[in-house]
C-alpha positions in Angstrom: -15.7 -10.9 -1.3 -17.0 -11.7 -4.8 -20.3 -10.0 -3.8 -18.5 -6.7 -3.0 -16.3 -6.9 -6.1 -19.3 -7.5 -8.3 -21.1 -4.5 -6.8 -18.0 -2.4 -7.4 -17.8 -3.5 -11.0 -21.4 -2.6 -11.5 -20.4 0.9 -10.5 -17.6 1.0 -13.1 -14.7 0.3 -10.8 -11.9 -1.7 -12.4 -9.6 -4.2 -10.7 -6.0 -5.1 -11.5 -3.5 -7.2 -9.7 0.1 -6.8 -8.6 2.4 -9.2 -6.8 4.8 -8.7 -3.9 6.5 -11.7 -2.5 6.4 -10.8 1.2 9.2 -12.0 3.4 9.0 -12.6 7.2 10.8 -9.3 7.8 7.6 -7.5 6.8 6.0 -8.6 10.1 9.1 -8.2 12.3 9.0 -5.3 14.8 11.3 -2.4 14.3 14.1 -2.8 16.9 16.1 0.4 16.4 15.4 3.4 18.6 14.8 5.6 15.6 12.6 3.9 13.0 14.4 5.7 10.2 17.5 3.7 11.1 15.7 0.4 10.6 17.0 -1.6 7.6 14.1 -2.8 5.4 14.6 -6.0 3.5 14.2 -6.5 -0.2 11.1 -8.1 -1.6 10.4 -9.1 -5.2 7.5 -7.4 -7.0 5.7 -7.8 -10.3 3.3 -5.4 -12.0 1.6 -6.9 -15.1 1.6 -4.8 -18.2 -2.2 -4.6 -18.1 -2.2 -3.3 -14.6 0.5 -0.7 -15.4 -1.7 0.6 -18.3 -4.7 0.8 -16.0 -2.8 2.8 -13.4 -1.3 5.2 -16.0 -4.8 5.8 -17.5 -6.3 6.4 -14.0 -3.6 8.9 -13.2 -3.9 10.6 -16.6 -7.7 11.0 -16.3 -7.8 12.0 -12.7 -9.3 8.8 -11.4 -8.2 7.4 -8.1 -5.9 4.4 -7.6 -7.1 2.3 -4.7 -4.6 -0.1 -3.2 -5.9 -3.1 -1.3 -3.2 -3.9 1.3 0.1 -2.5 2.2 1.9 -4.9 -0.1 0.0 -3.4 -3.1 0.8 0.0 -1.9 4.5 -0.8 -1.7 4.5 -2.4 -5.1 2.7 0.5 -6.8 4.9 3.1 -5.2 7.9 1.1 -6.2 7.1 1.8 -9.9 6.1 5.5 -9.3 8.8 6.8 -11.7 7.6 4.5 -14.4 4.0 5.5 -13.9 5.0 9.2 -14.1 6.8 8.6 -17.4 3.6 6.8 -18.7 5.6 4.4 -20.8 7.7 1.4 -19.6 10.3 1.8 -22.3 13.4 0.0 -20.9 12.1 0.4 -17.3 11.3 -2.6 -15.2 7.9 -3.6 -13.9 9.4 -6.3 -11.8 12.4 -6.8 -9.6 13.5 -6.3 -6.0 12.3 -3.3 -4.0 13.7 -1.9 -0.8 11.2 1.0 -0.7 10.8 2.0 3.0 7.8 4.3 3.4 7.8 6.4 6.6 6.1 9.6 7.6 7.2 12.4 5.2 7.0 10.2 2.2 5.0 11.7 -0.7 2.7 9.2 -2.3 2.8 9.4 -6.1 0.6 6.5 -7.3 -1.8 5.4 -4.5 -4.7 7.7 -3.7 -6.8 5.5 -1.4 -5.8 2.5 0.7 -7.7 -0.4 2.3 -5.7 -2.2 4.9 -6.1 -4.0 8.2 -4.9 -2.7 11.6 -1.2 -3.3 12.0 0.8 -4.0 15.1 2.9 -1.2 16.7 6.5 -0.7 15.7 6.2 -2.3 12.3 7.1 -1.0 8.9 3.5 -1.5 7.9 2.2 0.9 10.5 4.7 3.5 9.4 3.5 3.1 5.8 -0.1 3.7 6.9 1.0 6.7 9.1 2.8 8.2 6.1 -0.4 7.9 4.1 -3.0 9.1 6.6 -0.9 11.2 8.9 0.3 10.1 12.3 -2.5 11.9 14.3 -5.3 10.4 12.2 -3.8 6.9 12.6 -3.4 7.4 16.3 -7.1 8.4 16.5 -8.2 5.5 14.4 -6.2 3.1 16.5 -7.6 4.5 19.8 -11.1 4.0 18.4 -10.2 0.4 17.3 -8.8 -0.5 20.7 -11.9 1.0 22.4 -14.2 -1.0 20.1 -12.1 -4.2 20.4 -11.3 -4.4 16.7 -9.1 -7.3 15.6 -5.6 -6.4 14.7 -3.1 -7.9 12.4 -3.7 -10.1 9.3 -7.3 -11.3 8.7 -8.6 -8.7 11.2 -10.8 -5.7 10.9 -9.9 -3.3 8.1 -10.0 0.4 7.3 -10.5 2.6 4.3 -8.2 5.5 4.1 -9.1 8.3 1.7 
């Protein structure tokens, strides 16, 4: 909300935007027996130059990069090699990404995530499990079910540090 964002800004928190054009496949369940065999679709992303500079500065000075939503996570991790270089040079800050984040993935850009509760057997739940650890996610989901949290888009959210 604007109130929350204003309170964050008063504490020195900066905001920046990214774009990921989400396709319907993002919400499709994984149908393969082994989730690693699932073929993820390509989605187009854009990271504005100003956002890129803020992310590079945050990493350089040891500040945390907080991604709001799994689409922001996927976008920021898609440019991880560019962030590590610290200079765009000839590297792209837009284009298609097929980045498929599953447990075992080592995050390079995102330090904190805010996301809603995702449905089982989705790429989004795997991305969250890769970030927080499968046991932590299972515990959080057990609590959410017990407390009757709302799942899926526009439901309850969690902060993962």
